[in-house]
C-alpha positions in Angstrom: -88.4 -169.8 -54.1 -89.5 -167.5 -57.0 -86.3 -165.4 -56.6 -84.2 -168.5 -56.8 -85.8 -169.7 -60.0 -85.4 -166.2 -61.6 -81.7 -166.3 -60.6 -81.3 -169.7 -62.1 -83.0 -168.9 -65.4 -81.3 -165.6 -65.8 -77.8 -167.0 -65.1 -78.4 -169.9 -67.5 -79.7 -167.8 -70.3 -77.0 -165.2 -70.1 -74.2 -167.7 -70.0 -75.6 -169.9 -72.7 -75.9 -166.9 -75.0 -72.3 -166.0 -74.4 -70.9 -169.5 -74.8 -72.7 -170.1 -78.1 -70.8 -167.2 -79.6 -67.4 -168.5 -78.4 -66.7 -172.2 -78.8 -63.6 -172.1 -76.5 -65.8 -170.9 -73.7 -68.5 -173.6 -74.5 -65.9 -176.3 -74.4 -64.1 -175.3 -71.2 -66.8 -174.0 -68.8 -69.6 -175.4 -66.9 -72.2 -173.4 -65.1 -74.4 -174.5 -62.2 -76.9 -171.7 -62.0 -77.8 -172.4 -58.4 -75.2 -174.5 -56.4 -76.7 -176.7 -53.7 -73.6 -178.6 -52.5 -73.4 -179.0 -48.8 -69.9 -178.5 -47.3 -70.7 -181.3 -44.9 -70.4 -183.7 -47.8 -66.7 -183.1 -47.9 -64.8 -185.4 -45.6 -62.3 -183.7 -43.3 -60.3 -180.7 -44.7 -61.3 -178.6 -41.6 -58.7 -175.9 -42.2 -59.6 -175.4 -45.9 -63.3 -175.3 -45.0 -62.7 -172.6 -42.5 -61.0 -170.5 -45.2 -63.9 -171.0 -47.5 -66.4 -169.9 -44.8 -64.3 -166.9 -44.0 -64.2 -165.8 -47.7 -68.0 -166.4 -47.9 -68.4 -163.4 -45.6 -67.4 -161.2 -48.5 -70.8 -161.9 -50.0 -73.0 -162.7 -47.0 -71.7 -160.3 -44.3 -69.2 -157.9 -45.9 -69.5 -155.3 -43.2 -67.9 -157.7 -40.7 -64.5 -157.1 -42.4 -64.9 -153.4 -41.8 -65.7 -153.9 -38.1 -62.3 -155.6 -37.9 -60.5 -153.0 -39.8 -59.7 -155.1 -42.8 -61.2 -156.2 -46.2 -61.9 -159.5 -47.9 -59.2 -161.1 -50.1 -59.6 -160.4 -53.8 -59.5 -164.2 -54.4 -58.4 -167.6 -53.0 -55.8 -169.9 -54.5 -56.4 -173.6 -53.5 -53.3 -175.8 -53.8 -53.2 -179.5 -53.4 -52.8 -182.7 -55.5 -55.6 -184.0 -57.8 -58.6 -185.5 -56.2 -58.3 -183.9 -52.8 -61.6 -181.8 -53.0 -60.6 -178.4 -54.4 -63.5 -178.2 -56.8 -65.9 -179.4 -54.2 -64.7 -176.6 -51.9 -65.4 -174.1 -54.7 -68.9 -175.5 -55.1 -69.5 -175.3 -51.4 -68.5 -171.6 -51.5 -71.2 -171.0 -54.1 -73.7 -172.8 -52.0 -72.8 -170.8 -48.8 -73.2 -167.5 -50.7 -76.3 -168.5 -52.8 -74.4 -167.7 -56.0 -74.1 -169.5 -59.3 -71.0 -171.7 -59.7 -69.0 -171.2 -62.9 -66.1 -173.7 -63.3 -63.5 -172.8 -65.9 -61.1 -175.6 -66.8 -58.1 -173.5 -67.8 -56.1 -176.1 -69.7 -59.0 -176.8 -72.0 -59.7 -173.1 -72.5 -56.0 -172.5 -73.4 -56.0 -175.3 -75.9 -59.2 -174.2 -77.5 -58.1 -170.6 -77.8 -54.7 -171.6 -79.3 -56.1 -174.2 -81.7 -59.2 -172.3 -82.8 -57.6 -168.9 -83.0 -60.0 -166.0 -83.4 -60.2 -162.7 -81.7 -59.1 -163.1 -78.1 -59.7 -159.4 -77.4 -63.4 -159.8 -78.4 -63.7 -162.9 -76.2 -62.3 -161.1 -73.2 -64.5 -158.1 -73.8 -67.6 -160.2 -74.1 -66.5 -162.1 -70.9 -66.6 -158.9 -69.0 -70.0 -157.8 -70.5 -71.5 -161.2 -69.7 -70.3 -161.2 -66.1 -71.6 -157.7 -65.6 -75.1 -158.9 -66.6 -74.9 -162.1 -64.6 -76.4 -162.6 -61.1 -73.9 -163.1 -58.3 -71.5 -165.8 -59.3 -68.5 -167.8 -57.8 -66.0 -168.3 -60.6 -63.6 -171.2 -60.2 -60.5 -171.2 -62.4 -59.4 -174.8 -62.3 -55.8 -176.0 -62.9 -54.1 -172.7 -63.5 -50.8 -174.4 -64.2 -52.1 -175.2 -67.6 -48.9 -176.5 -69.2 -48.4 -179.2 -66.6 -51.8 -180.9 -66.6 -51.9 -184.6 -67.6 -54.9 -184.3 -69.9 -53.0 -182.1 -72.4 -49.6 -183.8 -72.0 -47.2 -182.9 -69.2 -44.9 -179.9 -70.0 -46.1 -178.4 -73.3 -43.3 -176.2 -74.6 -45.2 -175.7 -77.8 -47.8 -173.4 -76.0 -47.2 -169.7 -76.4 -46.8 -169.1 -72.7 -46.4 -165.3 -72.8 -49.6 -164.5 -74.8 -51.5 -167.2 -72.9 -50.5 -165.6 -69.5 -51.5 -162.2 -70.8 -54.9 -163.6 -71.8 -55.5 -165.5 -68.5 -54.4 -162.6 -66.3 -56.7 -160.2 -68.2 -59.6 -162.7 -67.8 -58.9 -163.0 -64.1 -58.5 -159.3 -63.4 -61.7 -158.5 -65.2 -63.5 -161.2 -63.1 -62.2 -159.9 -59.8 -63.1 -156.4 -60.7 -66.8 -157.1 -60.3 -68.1 -156.8 -56.7 -70.8 -159.5 -57.2 -68.2 -162.2 -58.1 -66.2 -164.4 -55.8 -63.0 -165.8 -57.4 -61.2 -169.0 -56.6 -58.3 -170.5 -58.5 -56.8 -174.0 -58.0 -53.8 -175.9 -59.1 -52.3 -179.4 -58.5 -48.9 -178.1 -59.5 -48.1 -175.2 -57.1 -44.3 -175.7 -57.4 -44.4 -174.5 -61.0 -47.3 -172.1 -60.9 -46.5 -168.7 -62.2 -46.4 -166.2 -59.4 -48.4 -163.6 -61.3 -51.6 -165.5 -60.3 -51.0 -165.1 -56.6 -50.1 -161.4 -56.6 -52.0 -158.9 -54.3 -55.2 -158.0 -56.0 -55.5 -161.5 -57.6 -55.5 -164.8 -55.8 -53.8 -163.3 -52.8 -55.0 -165.8 -50.2 -53.2 -169.2 -50.6 -55.1 -172.2 -49.1 -53.5 -175.6 -48.8 -55.9 -178.4 -49.4 -54.2 -181.5 -48.0 -56.3 -184.3 -46.4 -55.1 -185.6 -43.0 -54.5 -189.3 -43.5 -56.3 -191.5 -42.6 -59.0 -189.5 -40.8 -60.1 -187.3 -43.7 -60.1 -190.2 -46.1 -62.2 -192.4 -43.8 -64.6 -189.5 -43.3 -65.0 -189.2 -47.1 -65.4 -192.9 -47.6 -68.2 -193.0 -44.9 -70.0 -190.2 -46.6 -70.0 -191.9 -50.0 -70.8 -195.3 -48.5 -73.9 -193.7 -46.8 -74.8 -192.1 -50.1 -74.7 -195.4 -51.9 -77.0 -197.0 -49.3 -79.4 -194.1 -49.6 -79.6 -194.5 -53.4 -80.0 -198.3 -53.0 -82.6 -198.1 -50.2 -80.9 -200.9 -48.4 -77.8 -201.8 -46.3 -74.8 -202.5 -48.6 -71.9 -202.7 -46.1 -71.0 -204.9 -43.2 -69.3 -203.4 -40.2 -66.4 -202.2 -42.2 -63.1 -201.4 -40.4 -62.3 -198.3 -42.4 -59.0 -197.7 -40.6 -57.9 -201.2 -41.6 -58.9 -200.6 -45.2 -56.8 -197.5 -45.4 -53.9 -198.7 -43.4 -52.1 -200.5 -46.2 -52.1 -197.6 -48.7 -51.0 -194.2 -47.6 -52.7 -192.2 -50.4 -54.3 -188.9 -49.6 -56.3 -188.3 -52.8 -59.9 -188.7 -51.6 -61.1 -188.9 -55.2 -59.1 -192.1 -55.8 -60.5 -193.6 -52.6 -64.0 -192.9 -53.8 -63.3 -194.5 -57.1 -62.1 -197.6 -55.2 -65.3 -197.7 -53.2 -67.4 -197.5 -56.4 -65.3 -200.1 -58.0 -66.3 -202.5 -55.2 -70.0 -201.6 -55.6 -69.8 -202.2 -59.4 -68.1 -205.5 -58.9 -70.9 -206.6 -56.6 -73.5 -205.4 -59.1 -71.8 -207.4 -61.9 -71.9 -210.6 -59.8 -75.6 -210.1 -59.0 -76.3 -209.5 -62.7 -74.7 -212.9 -63.4 -77.1 -214.6 -61.0 -74.6 -215.2 -58.2 -75.3 -214.9 -54.5 -73.8 -211.6 -53.4 -72.9 -210.8 -49.8 -72.7 -207.2 -48.4 -69.4 -205.4 -48.8 -66.8 -206.3 -46.2 -63.5 -204.9 -45.2 -61.7 -207.6 -47.2 -63.6 -206.6 -50.4 -62.3 -203.1 -50.0 -58.8 -204.2 -49.2 -58.7 -206.4 -52.3 -59.8 -203.5 -54.4 -57.1 -201.3 -52.9 -54.6 -203.9 -54.0 -56.0 -203.9 -57.6 -55.7 -200.1 -57.7 -52.1 -200.2 -56.4 -51.1 -202.8 -59.0 -52.8 -201.0 -61.9 -51.4 -197.6 -60.9 -47.9 -199.1 -60.7 -48.2 -200.0 -64.4 -49.1 -196.5 -65.5 -46.5 -193.8 -66.1 -49.1 -191.3 -64.6 -51.8 -192.7 -62.4 -55.2 -191.3 -63.3 -58.3 -191.7 -61.0 -60.8 -194.3 -62.0 -58.8 -195.9 -64.9 -57.8 -199.1 -63.2 -59.6 -202.4 -63.7 
């Protein structure tokens, strides 16, 4: 326990010192000094989970690769639409390997660097120096296809792609170079991702993260429904027919389904706050919320999780 606390404090102090010097880093990264996310909390995704567990051996049992005459991949590239669990898989890798979890949101980092300017070379050098001092860490480069991400406006021709790519590839190469780091990248736009990211020596193992519908979605919903009941300390759901709930909407983004579940919980809370008699959540409650989500999403040019009424 003492070693864990030392690891936590050291990782937090080193990264905080670095990010204070470079605002783009502070605005685009999040460090969990000791990740404790159980892979079992991810519904389904058995194939992607197996890839994560295999890669974890690079930190927990590296000699096993030698015994099979091979070596671990330099990094993983997770591809799949938004909300399918890519970031959760990265967190679970950090937990399996008892490493810190550093999430770098690439579109935000790119915008901050472009808009703020400054000495990019100094930032990259200090990035290397900081990682060298850090305890073992899993670094997660999220949304590598930075110019396509909705939050910064789809297709940004104004971004200086060449210099940005030089910067990102240098950052990634320096990160991979450290033996005590595990590196994972992710994108929800694999069709337009620049191939340089997936070259040998970089994110050379490509892992598709695609939930099996409806089984993986149902598994995720059951996990989050159980979590809600644990937080509440009482039963909240009737005998929900989860297959029926999902049957009318073939949508494989588990994140959106979890938002739907929480929207029902919040609606129940609002009615209770108004002094109304509130029944436990039924299949029909969830089906009605699915329809609200579908209707709201159809009115948006780009559907964003959790934004519907």
